[in-house]
C-alpha positions as CSV (number, residue, x, y, z in Angstrom):
1,M,183.7,127.9,31.6
2,H,185.6,131.0,32.7
3,P,184.4,133.5,35.3
4,T,183.1,137.0,34.5
5,I,185.8,139.6,34.9
6,S,184.8,142.9,36.4
7,I,187.1,145.9,36.8
8,I,185.8,148.1,39.7
9,T,186.9,151.7,40.5
10,A,185.4,154.5,42.5
11,H,184.2,155.9,39.2
12,G,182.3,152.8,38.0
13,R,182.3,149.2,37.0
14,E,183.1,147.5,33.7
15,N,183.2,143.9,32.4
16,L,186.4,143.0,30.6
17,P,186.0,140.7,27.5
18,V,188.0,137.5,27.7
19,E,190.0,135.7,25.0
20,K,190.3,131.9,24.9
21,D,193.2,130.3,26.7
22,E,194.7,133.4,28.3
23,R,196.1,133.9,31.8
24,L,194.7,136.5,34.1
25,I,198.0,138.6,33.7
26,D,197.6,138.4,29.9
27,L,194.1,139.8,30.3
28,L,195.2,142.7,32.5
29,N,198.1,143.5,30.1
30,R,195.8,143.5,27.1
31,H,193.5,146.0,28.8
32,N,196.3,148.1,30.2
33,V,195.4,147.3,33.8
34,P,198.6,147.5,35.9
35,W,198.8,144.3,38.1
36,S,200.3,146.4,40.9
37,A,197.3,148.7,41.0
38,V,194.6,146.1,41.7
39,A,193.4,143.7,44.3
40,I,191.6,140.6,43.0
41,Y,188.8,138.8,44.7
42,S,187.1,135.6,43.5
43,V,183.4,135.0,44.0
44,P,182.7,131.3,44.8
45,R,180.1,129.6,42.5
46,S,178.6,128.0,45.6
47,G,178.0,131.5,47.2
48,G,179.6,133.2,50.1
49,A,181.9,136.2,50.5
50,P,184.5,137.1,47.9
51,V,188.0,135.8,48.7
52,L,191.3,137.7,48.0
53,S,193.1,135.6,45.5
54,S,196.6,134.9,44.3
55,C,195.9,134.1,40.7
56,L,197.8,136.2,38.2
57,D,199.5,133.2,36.6
58,L,196.3,131.1,36.3
59,M,194.5,130.4,33.0
60,L,191.0,131.7,33.1
61,S,189.7,128.2,32.4
62,E,191.3,127.1,35.7
63,F,188.8,129.2,37.8
64,T,186.3,126.3,37.9
65,D,185.0,127.2,41.4
66,C,184.7,130.9,40.7
67,S,181.7,132.7,39.1
68,E,183.3,136.1,39.0
69,L,186.6,137.9,39.5
70,L,186.3,141.3,41.1
71,I,189.3,143.4,40.2
72,Y,189.4,146.4,42.5
73,Y,191.7,149.4,41.9
74,N,193.4,150.1,45.2
75,R,193.1,153.9,45.0
76,N,190.1,156.1,44.3
77,I,191.5,157.3,41.0
78,N,190.1,157.1,37.5
79,P,192.4,154.8,35.5
80,A,190.7,155.7,32.2
81,L,191.5,159.4,32.5
82,F,194.8,159.2,30.6
83,A,193.9,156.3,28.3
84,T,195.4,156.6,24.8
85,N,192.8,154.5,23.1
86,V,190.5,157.6,22.9
87,F,192.1,160.5,21.0
88,K,191.6,163.1,18.4
89,V,193.8,163.1,15.3
90,L,195.3,166.4,14.3
91,D,196.3,166.3,10.7
92,S,199.3,168.0,9.1
93,P,199.0,170.9,6.7
94,Q,200.8,168.5,4.3
95,P,198.6,165.3,4.8
96,T,200.3,163.5,1.9
97,K,203.7,164.0,3.4
98,H,203.4,162.5,6.8
99,A,206.8,161.5,8.2
100,T,205.9,160.6,11.8
101,E,203.4,161.2,14.6
102,Y,203.4,162.1,18.3
103,F,200.8,161.9,21.1
104,Y,200.1,165.1,23.0
105,Q,198.0,165.6,26.1
106,M,196.0,168.6,27.3
107,L,195.1,168.7,30.9
108,D,192.1,170.6,32.3
109,N,192.4,170.6,36.1
110,D,189.2,172.7,36.6
111,R,187.1,170.0,34.9
112,S,189.3,167.1,35.9
113,R,189.7,166.1,32.2
114,A,192.5,165.1,30.0
115,K,192.4,165.2,26.2
116,I,194.7,163.2,24.0
117,F,195.7,164.2,20.5
118,L,197.6,162.3,17.9
119,K,199.5,164.9,15.8
120,K,200.5,163.9,12.3
121,L,203.8,165.5,11.4
122,S,205.4,166.2,8.0
123,Q,209.1,166.2,7.7
124,E,209.1,170.0,7.4
125,E,207.1,170.3,10.7
126,C,209.5,168.0,12.5
127,Q,212.4,170.1,11.3
128,S,210.7,173.3,12.4
129,I,209.9,171.9,15.9
130,V,213.4,170.7,16.5
131,A,215.0,173.8,15.1
132,D,212.9,176.1,17.3
133,R,213.8,174.1,20.5
134,V,217.5,174.0,19.6
135,A,217.6,177.7,18.9
136,E,216.0,178.4,22.2
137,V,218.5,176.2,24.1
138,V,221.5,177.8,22.3
139,K,220.4,181.4,22.8
140,N,219.6,180.8,26.5
141,N,223.0,179.2,27.2
142,L,225.7,180.4,24.8
143,P,226.9,183.9,24.3
144,A,226.5,185.3,20.7
145,G,229.6,184.6,18.6
146,S,230.5,181.4,20.4
147,R,232.4,178.5,18.9
148,L,230.6,175.2,19.4
149,V,232.2,171.8,18.9
150,V,229.5,169.3,17.9
151,G,229.8,165.6,18.3
152,V,228.2,163.8,15.3
153,S,227.6,160.2,14.4
154,G,226.1,160.4,10.9
155,G,222.7,159.3,12.1
156,G,219.3,161.1,12.2
157,D,220.0,162.9,15.5
158,S,223.2,164.4,14.1
159,N,221.5,165.5,10.9
160,A,218.6,167.2,12.9
161,L,221.1,168.8,15.3
162,L,223.4,170.2,12.5
163,Y,220.4,171.3,10.5
164,S,218.9,173.1,13.5
165,L,222.2,174.8,14.5
166,S,222.7,176.0,11.0
167,R,219.3,177.6,11.0
168,I,219.9,179.8,14.0
169,T,219.7,183.5,13.2
170,G,220.4,186.7,15.2
171,H,222.9,184.8,17.3
172,D,226.3,184.3,15.6
173,L,227.5,180.7,16.1
174,S,230.6,179.0,14.7
175,I,229.9,175.2,14.3
176,H,232.8,172.7,14.4
177,P,231.6,169.1,13.9
178,I,233.8,166.1,15.0
179,I,233.4,162.4,14.8
180,I,235.6,159.8,16.5
181,K,236.5,156.3,15.3
182,G,237.3,153.2,17.3
183,I,234.4,150.9,17.1
184,P,232.6,149.5,14.1
185,E,229.3,151.3,14.7
186,W,231.1,154.7,14.9
187,D,233.3,153.9,11.9
188,K,230.3,153.2,9.7
189,G,228.9,156.6,10.4
190,V,231.9,158.5,9.0
191,P,230.7,158.6,5.3
192,R,227.3,159.8,6.4
193,A,228.7,162.4,8.8
194,Q,231.0,163.7,5.9
195,E,228.0,163.9,3.6
196,L,226.0,165.9,6.3
197,C,228.8,168.3,6.9
198,D,229.3,168.9,3.1
199,K,225.6,169.6,2.9
200,Y,225.8,172.3,5.5
201,G,229.1,173.7,4.4
202,L,230.9,172.6,7.6
203,N,234.4,171.1,8.0
204,L,234.3,167.7,9.6
205,T,237.1,166.7,11.9
206,V,237.6,162.9,12.0
207,M,239.5,161.7,15.1
208,E,241.2,158.4,14.3
209,E,241.4,155.6,16.8
210,E,245.1,156.3,17.5
211,E,244.2,159.8,18.6
212,V,241.4,158.5,20.9
213,R,243.9,156.1,22.5
214,A,246.3,159.0,23.0
215,L,243.6,160.9,24.9
216,L,243.5,158.1,27.4
217,H,247.3,157.7,27.5
218,M,247.0,154.2,26.2
219,P,250.2,152.4,24.8
220,E,250.3,151.2,21.3
221,D,248.3,147.9,21.0
222,S,247.3,145.7,18.1
223,R,243.9,145.2,19.8
224,S,241.0,147.6,19.1
225,L,239.5,149.8,21.8
226,I,236.5,147.6,22.0
227,A,238.6,144.5,22.4
228,C,240.5,146.1,25.3
229,F,237.2,146.9,26.9
230,E,235.7,143.5,26.5
231,D,238.8,141.8,27.8
232,E,238.4,143.6,31.1
233,F,234.6,144.2,31.3
234,K,233.0,141.1,29.8
235,G,229.3,141.4,29.4
236,D,229.2,145.2,29.9
237,D,228.3,147.7,27.1
238,F,231.1,149.7,25.5
239,E,228.7,152.6,25.3
240,F,229.4,153.4,28.9
241,V,233.1,154.1,28.0
242,G,232.1,155.4,24.6
243,T,230.3,158.4,26.1
244,L,233.4,159.3,28.1
245,L,235.6,159.0,24.9
246,V,233.2,161.3,23.0
247,R,233.3,163.9,25.8
248,L,237.1,163.8,26.1
249,A,237.5,164.0,22.3
250,L,235.1,167.0,22.0
251,A,236.8,168.7,25.0
252,H,240.3,168.2,23.4
253,H,239.2,169.7,20.1
254,A,237.4,172.6,21.9
255,R,240.6,173.6,23.8
256,R,242.6,173.5,20.5
257,L,240.0,175.9,19.1
258,G,240.1,178.2,22.1
259,T,236.5,177.5,23.2
260,S,234.8,175.9,26.2
261,Y,231.6,174.9,24.5
262,I,230.8,171.4,23.2
263,C,227.5,169.6,22.5
264,T,226.1,166.1,21.8
265,G,222.8,164.9,20.5
266,L,221.3,163.7,23.9
267,N,217.5,163.7,23.3
268,L,214.5,163.7,25.6
269,E,214.4,159.9,26.2
270,D,218.2,160.0,26.9
271,V,217.8,162.7,29.5
272,L,215.0,160.8,31.2
273,C,216.9,157.6,31.2
274,E,219.9,159.3,32.8
275,G,217.6,161.1,35.3
276,V,215.7,158.0,36.3
277,F,218.9,156.0,36.7
278,R,220.6,158.7,38.9
279,V,217.6,159.4,41.2
280,S,216.8,155.6,41.6
281,T,220.4,155.0,42.7
282,G,220.6,157.9,45.1
283,L,222.2,160.5,42.9
284,K,220.9,164.0,42.2
285,P,220.1,164.9,38.6
286,A,223.1,166.0,36.6
287,S,222.9,169.5,35.1
288,I,220.6,169.9,32.0
289,P,220.7,171.4,29.4
290,M,224.2,172.8,30.2
291,R,226.8,170.9,32.2
292,A,230.0,172.4,33.5
293,I,232.8,169.8,33.7
294,G,236.1,171.5,34.6
295,D,236.8,174.2,32.0
296,I,234.3,172.7,29.5
297,N,230.6,173.4,29.1
298,L,228.7,170.5,27.7
299,L,225.4,171.5,26.0
300,F,222.4,169.3,25.1
301,P,220.4,171.2,22.5
302,L,218.1,168.3,21.8
303,W,217.2,167.7,25.4
304,L,213.5,168.4,25.0
305,C,213.2,166.8,21.6
306,P,211.5,163.3,21.4
307,K,213.3,160.8,19.3
308,R,210.2,160.1,17.1
309,I,210.1,163.8,16.1
310,I,213.9,163.9,15.5
311,D,213.6,160.8,13.3
312,G,210.9,162.6,11.3
313,C,213.4,165.4,10.4
314,F,215.6,163.1,8.2
315,P,214.0,159.6,8.1
316,K,216.6,158.1,5.7
317,Y,219.6,158.9,8.0
318,S,217.7,157.6,11.0
319,L,217.0,154.3,9.2
320,D,220.7,154.0,8.2
321,N,221.7,154.5,11.9
322,Y,219.1,151.9,13.1
323,E,220.4,149.3,10.7
324,A,224.0,149.8,11.9
325,R,223.3,149.4,15.6
326,F,224.7,146.7,17.8
327,P,222.7,145.0,20.6
328,S,222.9,146.2,24.2
329,F,223.1,143.5,26.9
330,S,223.3,145.8,30.0
331,L,220.4,145.1,32.3
332,G,220.5,148.6,33.6
333,R,220.4,150.3,30.1
334,N,217.6,148.0,29.0
335,L,215.6,148.6,32.3
336,Y,215.8,152.4,32.4
337,Y,215.0,152.9,28.8
338,S,212.1,150.5,29.0
339,V,210.7,152.4,32.0
340,V,211.0,155.7,30.2
341,Y,209.4,154.4,27.0
342,A,206.5,152.9,29.0
343,L,205.9,156.1,30.9
344,Q,206.1,158.2,27.8
345,S,203.7,156.0,25.8
346,Q,201.1,155.5,28.6
347,F,201.1,159.2,29.7
348,P,201.7,161.5,26.8
349,G,203.1,164.8,27.8
350,F,204.4,163.7,31.2
351,A,207.9,162.8,29.8
352,E,208.5,166.5,29.0
353,Q,207.3,167.5,32.4
354,L,209.5,165.1,34.2
355,A,212.6,166.1,32.1
356,Q,211.9,169.8,33.0
357,G,211.7,168.8,36.7
358,F,215.0,167.0,36.5
359,S,216.5,170.2,34.9
360,D,215.1,172.5,37.5
361,L,216.5,170.3,40.3
362,S,219.9,170.1,38.6
363,V,220.2,173.9,38.3
364,Q,219.3,174.4,42.0
365,D,222.1,172.0,43.2
366,P,224.6,171.4,40.3
367,V,226.8,168.3,40.4
368,R,230.4,169.2,40.9
369,Y,233.2,167.5,39.0
370,V,236.8,167.2,40.2
371,F,239.9,166.3,38.2
372,D,241.3,162.8,39.0
373,E,245.0,162.9,38.5
374,E,245.4,159.1,38.2
375,L,242.6,158.7,35.6
376,G,243.4,161.9,33.8
377,F,239.8,163.3,33.5
378,H,237.1,164.8,35.7
379,V,234.9,162.5,37.8
380,E,231.8,163.1,39.8
381,R,232.5,160.9,42.8
382,H,235.1,158.5,44.3
383,I,235.9,155.5,42.1
384,P,236.4,152.3,44.2
385,R,239.9,151.0,44.0
386,E,238.9,147.7,42.4
387,L,236.9,149.4,39.6
388,R,239.7,152.0,39.2
389,D,242.3,149.3,38.8
390,R,240.2,147.4,36.2
391,F,239.8,150.6,34.2
392,L,243.5,151.4,34.3
393,H,244.3,147.8,33.4
394,M,242.0,148.2,30.4
395,L,244.0,151.2,29.4
396,G,247.2,149.2,29.6
397,R,248.5,151.0,32.7
398,D,250.6,149.3,35.4
399,V,248.3,148.6,38.4
400,S,248.2,146.4,41.4
401,P,246.8,142.9,40.7
402,V,243.0,142.8,40.5
403,T,241.4,140.5,42.9
404,E,238.2,138.7,42.2
């Protein structure tokens, strides 16, 4: 016989229903009760004062000497205030054409009340939402008549970005899309990227792997870029180097066109992941939505656009991109994205607020980048000699022996 389970807050008391053969931690997870937020006391069947217990791993059937578990929230907050299990559905004007959905939250501080809404969105609504936000970012950050080099992959984000840029009015903009090759995931996106650019009447520049290698001053090698990386950084994700390669390629193309403006499809969750990583490792937020790196200005037009809404713009392209993805094994990448998605899901609306906060801080005290003569590109901070030598060794440069 299992004990009665009671969750107790300063706002009231509630019994939690129990399922057969579950651990206490499973019960808490099922009811969205954070284990770190509670103190658990067991009430002896024989009577007496409740006892603080260490029992998260125990099966409920193992509490043979306990009549009740008292689970106290350790702050005087109302944990049900932001619960997403109670919400109002807001339908789309096109109810037969739902593409996606997104949770929104309305806070009423005067009444200490939060309302949750699940907004159903058609493809057209998603396109309108993303286009409006992209237009606002561009008009606030780029002079009219600018040339903008756009990094594309052929996925849903690229489609939504190009669509939105092409819809901007009253602010002349010359769009120059580019895709780089060098790893299988990128190479698979070239046909889709070409199809996109044809659709929007844009000329796509395809940078072959040999050109990418030349940007890094790498010697000719029969091995692929990703093979060179994996030989030197076993177990790490190539995406960390991939983002550098994309930036260098876009900057190179921008200089050839005589412009300083480039952009990529960094979205809301990407911005939050980067911000959480930086702050949690003692770094200040990097500039958002515009980042000056040397003579190049890197813009993030999608920085306040959630991925779910971006996917709703062109679902087929998003699906193609998902099916072509490779697994990430980096603990850091997995951790920070998981934290961001958990926060975004549990507290609708807070993700946008946090991203705006990162942006405000980044503008107040921008990160400064300096050109590293040895590496050949701008860096934010000192690169330790051992890591520097490993990177140079990956590039095929002559370096001092790397010590373990």
